[in-house]
C-alpha positions in Angstrom: 84.6 124.3 78.5 85.2 120.5 78.3 84.2 117.7 80.6 85.5 114.3 80.1 83.0 112.6 82.3 79.7 114.5 81.0 80.9 114.1 77.3 81.4 110.3 77.8 77.9 108.8 77.5 79.5 105.4 77.5 81.1 106.1 81.1 77.7 107.6 82.3 75.8 104.6 81.2 78.1 102.3 82.8 78.0 104.0 86.3 74.1 104.0 85.8 73.6 100.4 85.1 76.7 98.5 86.7 74.6 97.8 90.0 77.2 98.9 92.8 74.5 98.5 95.4 76.1 95.6 97.5 79.5 96.7 96.8 78.9 100.0 98.3 76.8 98.8 101.3 79.8 96.7 101.9 82.1 99.5 101.8 80.1 101.8 103.8 79.4 99.3 106.5 75.7 99.3 105.5 75.7 103.1 106.0 76.6 103.1 109.2 79.5 105.4 108.4 77.2 108.4 107.8 76.4 108.7 111.5 80.2 109.6 112.4 81.2 111.6 109.3 79.2 114.3 107.7 80.5 113.6 103.9 79.6 109.8 104.4 76.5 108.8 102.2 73.4 107.8 104.0 72.1 105.2 101.5 73.0 104.0 97.9 71.1 106.7 96.0 73.1 109.2 98.2 76.7 107.4 97.2 75.5 107.3 93.6 74.6 111.1 93.6 78.0 111.9 95.4 79.9 109.6 92.9 78.0 111.4 89.9 79.3 114.9 91.5 83.0 113.7 92.2 83.2 112.4 88.7 81.7 115.5 87.1 84.5 117.8 88.9 87.3 115.4 87.8 86.0 115.3 84.3 86.1 119.3 84.3 89.5 119.3 85.6 90.7 116.8 83.0 89.0 118.6 80.1 89.7 122.3 80.9 92.9 121.8 82.6 95.0 118.8 82.1 94.3 117.8 78.4 95.4 121.4 77.4 98.8 121.2 79.3 99.6 117.6 78.0 101.6 118.2 75.1 103.8 120.7 76.8 104.5 118.1 79.6 105.2 115.5 77.1 107.7 117.7 75.3 109.5 118.9 78.2 108.9 116.6 81.0 110.6 116.4 84.5 114.0 118.1 85.3 117.0 115.9 86.8 120.0 117.6 88.4 122.2 116.8 91.4 119.9 113.6 92.2 116.9 115.6 92.3 113.9 115.5 90.2 111.6 118.2 89.6 108.2 118.1 87.9 107.4 120.3 84.9 105.7 123.4 86.5 102.3 122.2 84.6 102.5 119.0 86.1 102.6 120.3 89.4 99.6 122.5 88.6 97.6 119.4 87.4 98.6 117.9 91.0 97.4 120.9 92.6 94.2 120.8 90.7 93.7 117.5 92.0 94.6 118.1 95.6 92.3 121.2 95.6 89.4 118.7 94.5 90.2 116.2 97.5 91.0 113.3 95.3 94.1 112.4 96.4 92.8 109.9 99.0 89.7 108.5 96.9 89.5 105.1 98.2 91.1 105.9 101.6 88.6 105.5 104.8 86.6 108.2 105.9 88.5 108.3 109.3 91.6 109.2 107.5 90.2 112.0 105.7 89.4 109.8 102.3 86.6 109.5 100.1 85.8 105.9 100.6 85.0 105.4 97.1 85.2 101.9 95.6 87.5 100.8 93.2 85.2 101.3 90.4 84.7 105.0 91.0 88.3 105.4 91.3 89.0 103.5 88.3 86.8 105.9 86.3 88.7 108.7 87.4 91.8 107.2 86.3 90.4 106.5 83.1 89.5 110.1 82.4 93.0 111.4 84.0 94.6 109.0 81.7 92.7 110.2 78.5 93.9 113.8 79.2 97.5 113.0 80.0 98.4 109.3 80.4 101.8 110.0 82.2 99.6 112.0 85.0 97.9 108.9 85.7 101.2 107.3 86.9 101.2 109.9 89.6 97.4 110.0 90.5 97.2 106.1 90.1 99.9 105.5 92.9 97.2 105.9 95.3 97.4 102.3 95.6 100.3 102.8 97.8 98.1 104.5 100.5 95.5 101.6 100.1 98.1 98.9 100.6 99.2 100.6 104.0 95.6 101.0 104.7 94.9 97.3 104.3 98.0 95.7 105.8 99.7 98.4 107.9 99.7 98.9 111.7 97.3 101.3 113.2 100.2 103.6 114.1 101.3 103.3 110.2 97.9 104.2 108.9 97.7 107.1 111.5 101.2 108.3 110.5 100.6 108.1 106.7 97.1 107.8 105.5 96.1 111.7 106.3 99.1 112.8 104.6 98.1 110.9 101.4 94.8 111.7 101.5 95.5 115.9 101.8 98.2 115.3 99.0 101.0 116.3 101.2 103.0 113.1 100.4 103.2 111.0 97.3 104.2 107.3 96.7 106.1 104.6 94.8 106.4 100.8 94.8 109.8 99.8 94.4 109.8 96.3 93.4 111.9 96.0 89.8 115.5 95.7 90.5 118.5 95.6 87.6 118.7 91.8 87.4 114.8 91.0 88.1 112.2 92.2 86.1 109.0 90.1 86.3 110.6 87.4 88.4 110.2 89.2 91.7 111.2 86.2 93.6 114.8 86.9 92.9 114.7 90.4 94.6 118.0 90.9 96.1 117.6 94.3 98.0 118.6 93.7 101.8 116.6 94.5 104.7 118.4 94.2 108.1 117.5 94.9 111.3 119.5 96.6 114.2 119.3 93.9 117.1 119.6 96.7 119.7 116.9 99.1 118.6 114.7 96.7 116.2 115.2 99.4 113.4 115.1 98.1 109.9 117.5 99.3 107.2 117.5 98.9 103.6 120.2 98.5 101.1 120.5 97.9 97.5 119.1 98.8 93.9 115.8 99.4 92.6 115.5 100.3 88.8 112.7 101.4 86.4 110.7 102.8 89.8 107.9 105.1 88.5 107.9 108.2 90.6 110.8 107.0 92.3 111.3 110.3 93.5 108.2 110.2 95.9 108.2 111.2 99.3 107.0 107.6 100.7 108.0 104.4 99.3 106.8 100.6 99.6 109.9 98.2 99.1 110.0 94.9 98.6 113.3 93.5 100.2 115.0 90.5 101.4 114.5 90.2 105.1 115.4 86.7 105.6 119.0 85.8 105.3 120.0 82.6 103.3 116.5 82.7 101.3 116.6 82.9 97.5 112.8 82.7 96.9 109.8 84.8 97.5 109.1 83.3 101.2 112.1 85.5 102.3 110.7 88.6 101.1 108.9 91.1 103.2 107.4 94.7 102.6 108.4 98.1 104.0 107.5 101.5 104.3 110.4 104.0 103.7 110.4 108.0 103.7 112.6 109.8 101.4 115.8 110.8 102.9 119.5 111.4 102.0 120.2 108.1 102.2 117.7 107.0 99.3 119.6 108.5 96.2 117.7 109.0 92.9 120.8 108.1 90.8 119.2 108.6 87.3 116.0 108.9 85.4 115.2 107.1 82.3 114.9 108.6 79.1 111.5 106.8 77.7 109.8 106.4 74.2 106.5 107.8 76.1 104.8 108.7 79.5 107.3 111.4 79.6 105.6 113.6 82.2 106.4 111.3 85.1 109.9 110.4 86.0 111.0 106.7 86.0 114.0 106.3 88.3 117.1 104.3 89.2 117.3 104.2 93.3 120.0 103.5 95.6 119.6 102.5 99.0 122.1 103.1 101.5 120.8 102.1 105.1 117.6 103.6 104.6 115.4 103.5 107.8 112.3 101.5 107.1 109.1 100.3 108.8 108.0 96.7 108.3 104.7 96.6 106.6 102.5 93.8 107.8 104.0 90.5 108.9 107.7 89.3 107.7 108.0 87.0 104.5 104.6 87.9 103.2 105.8 90.6 101.1 105.6 89.2 97.8 103.1 86.4 98.4 100.4 88.6 99.9 101.0 91.9 99.9 102.8 92.5 96.5 100.4 90.3 94.8 97.4 92.6 96.4 99.4 95.8 95.3 99.8 94.3 91.9 96.4 93.5 91.0 95.3 96.8 92.1 98.2 98.2 89.7 96.8 96.0 86.9 93.2 97.5 87.2 94.8 101.2 87.3 96.9 100.2 84.2 93.8 99.0 82.4 92.1 102.4 83.0 95.0 104.1 81.8 95.0 102.2 78.5 91.5 102.7 78.1 91.7 106.4 78.7 94.3 106.3 75.8 92.3 104.4 73.6 89.5 106.9 74.3 91.4 109.6 73.5 92.9 108.2 70.3 89.0 107.2 68.8 88.1 110.8 69.7 90.9 112.5 67.8 90.7 110.0 64.8 87.0 110.6 64.6 87.4 114.6 64.9 90.0 114.3 62.2 88.1 112.2 59.8 85.4 114.3 59.8 87.1 117.5 59.1 89.8 116.2 56.5 88.4 116.6 53.1 89.9 114.5 50.2 88.1 114.4 46.5 85.6 117.0 48.0 84.1 115.1 50.8 85.3 114.2 54.5 87.4 111.1 54.7 84.8 109.5 57.5 82.7 109.0 54.5 84.7 106.6 52.8 83.8 103.3 53.7 87.1 101.9 54.6 87.7 104.7 56.8 84.2 104.5 58.5 84.7 100.9 59.1 88.2 101.5 61.0 86.2 104.0 63.1 83.7 101.6 64.0 86.0 99.0 64.8 87.8 101.3 67.2 84.6 102.3 68.6 83.5 98.9 69.1 86.8 97.8 70.6 86.9 100.7 73.2 83.3 99.8 74.4 84.0 96.1 74.8 87.4 96.9 76.8 85.3 99.2 79.2 82.6 96.8 79.6 85.2 94.2 80.8 87.2 96.6 82.8 84.0 97.7 85.0 82.6 94.0 85.2 86.3 93.5 86.8 86.2 96.3 89.1 82.6 95.4 90.3 84.1 92.0 91.3 87.1 93.8 92.9 84.8 95.7 95.2 82.7 92.9 96.1 85.8 90.9 97.1 87.2 93.5 99.0 84.0 94.0 100.7 83.7 90.1 101.8 87.3 89.6 102.5 86.7 92.6 105.0 84.1 90.9 106.6 86.2 87.6 106.7 89.0 89.5 108.8 86.8 91.6 111.0 83.6 89.5 112.0 83.9 86.8 114.6 83.7 83.2 113.9 80.0 83.3 115.1 79.0 86.2 112.9 80.7 84.6 109.8 77.8 83.1 107.9 78.4 80.2 105.3 76.9 83.0 102.8 79.7 85.4 103.5 82.2 82.7 103.4 80.8 81.6 100.1 80.9 85.0 98.5 84.2 85.9 99.7 85.7 82.7 98.1 83.5 83.2 94.7 84.6 86.9 94.3 88.2 86.0 94.9 88.0 83.5 92.3 86.2 85.9 89.8 88.4 89.0 90.4 91.4 86.7 90.2 90.8 85.8 86.4 88.9 88.9 85.4 91.9 91.2 86.3 94.5 89.9 84.1 91.8 89.5 81.5 91.1 92.9 81.6 94.5 94.1 81.6 95.3 92.1 78.5 92.3 93.3 76.9 92.6 97.0 77.8 96.0 97.2 77.2 96.1 95.4 73.6 93.0 97.6 72.6 95.1 100.7 73.4 97.6 99.6 71.2 95.7 98.9 68.3 93.3 102.0 68.4 96.1 104.4 69.0 98.0 102.5 65.8 94.6 103.0 63.9 94.4 106.7 64.9 97.5 107.6 63.3 96.5 105.5 60.0 93.6 107.5 59.8 95.6 110.9 60.1 97.8 109.5 57.5 101.1 111.1 57.3 100.3 114.1 59.7 99.7 111.7 62.4 103.2 110.8 62.2 104.1 114.2 63.3 104.7 115.7 66.8 101.9 118.3 65.7 99.1 116.1 66.5 98.1 114.1 69.7 97.9 110.5 68.2 101.5 110.5 67.8 101.8 110.9 71.7 99.0 108.5 72.3 100.8 105.7 70.3 103.8 106.2 72.3 102.2 106.2 75.6 100.0 103.1 74.6 103.3 100.9 74.3 104.2 100.5 77.7 100.6 99.5 79.1 100.9 96.0 77.8 104.3 95.6 79.4 104.5 97.2 82.6 102.5 95.7 85.9 103.1 92.3 83.9 103.3 91.9 80.4 100.2 90.7 78.3 102.0 87.2 78.1 102.2 87.0 82.0 98.3 88.1 82.2 97.7 84.9 80.4 99.6 83.0 82.8 97.6 84.8 85.6 94.3 84.0 84.0 94.6 80.4 82.7 94.0 78.7 85.9 90.7 80.6 86.5 89.6 79.7 82.8 90.5 76.2 83.1 88.3 75.8 86.9 85.6 77.9 85.1 85.8 80.8 87.7 83.5 82.9 85.2 80.9 80.1 84.6 78.2 81.2 87.1 78.3 84.9 85.7 78.1 83.3 82.2 75.2 81.5 82.9 73.6 84.5 84.2 74.4 86.2 81.1 73.1 83.5 79.0 69.6 83.3 80.8 68.7 86.9 80.2 65.5 87.6 78.3 66.9 88.0 74.8 64.6 88.0 71.8 65.2 88.7 68.1 68.7 89.6 66.7 70.0 89.7 70.5 68.6 86.1 70.9 70.4 85.1 67.7 73.8 86.5 68.9 73.2 84.9 72.0 72.9 81.5 70.3 76.2 82.1 68.6 78.0 82.8 72.0 76.4 79.6 73.2 78.0 77.6 70.7 81.2 79.2 71.3 80.9 78.4 75.0 80.4 74.8 74.3 83.4 74.7 72.0 85.2 76.5 74.8 84.4 73.8 77.4 85.2 71.1 74.9 88.5 72.6 74.1 89.4 72.7 78.2 88.2 69.1 78.3 90.6 68.4 75.6 93.6 70.1 77.3 92.9 68.6 80.8 92.4 65.0 79.4 95.7 65.4 77.2 97.9 66.2 80.6 100.8 67.5 78.5 101.8 70.5 80.7 104.1 71.9 77.7 101.1 71.8 75.5 98.9 73.3 78.2 101.1 76.5 78.2 101.3 76.8 74.6 97.5 76.9 74.2 97.0 79.2 77.3 96.8 82.1 75.1 94.3 80.6 72.8 91.8 79.6 75.9 92.1 83.0 77.6 91.3 84.8 74.3 88.2 82.3 73.6 87.0 83.2 77.4 87.4 87.0 76.8 85.4 86.5 73.5 82.7 84.7 75.4 82.6 86.6 78.4 82.9 90.4 76.6 80.2 89.4 73.9 77.6 88.3 76.9 78.6 91.7 78.4 77.8 93.6 75.1 74.5 91.7 74.8 73.5 92.6 78.6 74.2 96.2 77.7 72.1 96.3 74.6 69.3 94.9 76.2 69.3 98.2 78.4 69.9 100.4 75.2 69.1 99.3 72.1 71.4 101.7 70.3 74.2 99.3 71.4 72.9 96.3 69.4 74.8 97.3 66.3 78.4 97.4 68.0 77.3 94.2 70.1 76.6 92.6 67.0 79.8 93.8 65.1 81.9 92.5 68.2 80.2 89.1 68.1 80.5 88.2 64.6 84.0 89.6 64.3 84.9 87.4 67.2 83.4 84.2 65.4 86.3 83.4 63.2 89.2 84.5 65.6 87.4 82.1 68.0 87.1 79.1 65.8 90.8 79.4 64.7 91.7 79.3 68.4 89.6 76.4 68.9 90.9 74.6 66.2 94.8 75.2 67.2 93.7 74.0 70.7 92.1 70.5 69.7 93.8 70.4 66.1 97.4 71.3 67.1 100.2 68.6 68.3 102.7 68.9 71.1 105.6 68.8 68.3 104.4 72.2 67.4 106.1 73.3 70.4 109.4 72.0 69.2 108.8 73.7 65.7 108.3 77.0 67.3 111.5 76.7 69.0 113.3 75.5 66.0 112.0 78.8 64.4 113.2 80.9 67.3 116.5 79.1 67.3 117.0 79.3 63.5 
């Protein structure tokens, strides 16, 4: 019997120590929901107990059912014939197991049959599912489709779709990318037109690289305004599978084999406008993408966790020169680094989800309370958590996905030649990891998304909170090192802003975001070490390892010259 929650002490530590009381209170409307729904928690202790039980159930399904099936799913994948996708029988069993556990509407409100869990709990589930089978997460993780309808759809749309999502009757896809527009969603051309007599909307055009494009419900970004060519002419639509919506082909991919990635053709597909016209990209897709980026961060973390565990197990069993290879310093050092990277990524991810949950809670108050009821404190907190979540989400996506690639790479190295063979899981983990720092925005785009918050110091208040914690001994000395790094970061930001050179700013954005990540994650590691002294060694390793890289980034920012940009271009052109 395997359980991917109870065997993961760090995940349990995270839930216990993250302090979700404020976020859960907001989500449960100060626990007034318990008066209407029998399964709604009565207080925070009750909510936490519910979350632990749900996570244990999902952990058991992942360990006992999904993980053992994952290699076969990867090898055989879905079947495509006559424009129809049929998922592998084992994938269907996996989905049925999750449906029976009533977790297909994890974040949906109680009134629609959902569990009303915060993003943090849903992300933990996503991490465990991804550890078992990363491709299945791309089906389980598309619950963001229902969340988007819940947040922006009309009451009629919510009643029509959300209960069906909660039971698993329908699944979803987000249809954004087109053959000629990848990350540049402003250039989307799929056309939405409205019949002037009936008011019915119809969709015409192509979408490509659509995860689970065979879904029953589609959220579609389409151009609703004639004569426009930018994001202001785009709206969001809900479309259901029908004969006019054709799956033209599915992609043959490097990894994530268990889920179909499809090319779709819309031929006057009937659709419903979701939310307001012209806000499809500027508000709704941005919200959807931010949720998806958190989910992919969890997917990457799950792959990294699986990779580390496989490497550690293999190293403890593989003997060379009459001893297991984990006793060799070079291998032990690699395993330590892998563990450190996984813990660092997890610390940042769940600090991010906490901020996302608080942002959601205060934004809901801003939208539902009257002007008289809205206090200045609520306004200030809504503004604050929007800023914090806005910078932490891309930072986390960048760190988690790059970590997954690094850890899965090292897992193969520890396995040696056998790791290159399909007989071992690490080969699959390596292939699955590679997409995580590409889709839902490449790492380079995460830097673009994060740099504004780094420059305007969105994290500064939280950094000061962590700096003020009662460290002593080794932890105090490590905090002093981070304090020195923090001063250099502020100096680098001052240098960039005073230089007033947009090209140089863009060139150095990666260094500045990397420096911010070292500082913030280092403080998270120290915070956690205060609660569990066994974590001191990994906190020390992370911070000491980061010092040299941090200083290198700093010197590139303040010691470089704008002419280096042209030098980069010369090298590329050459």
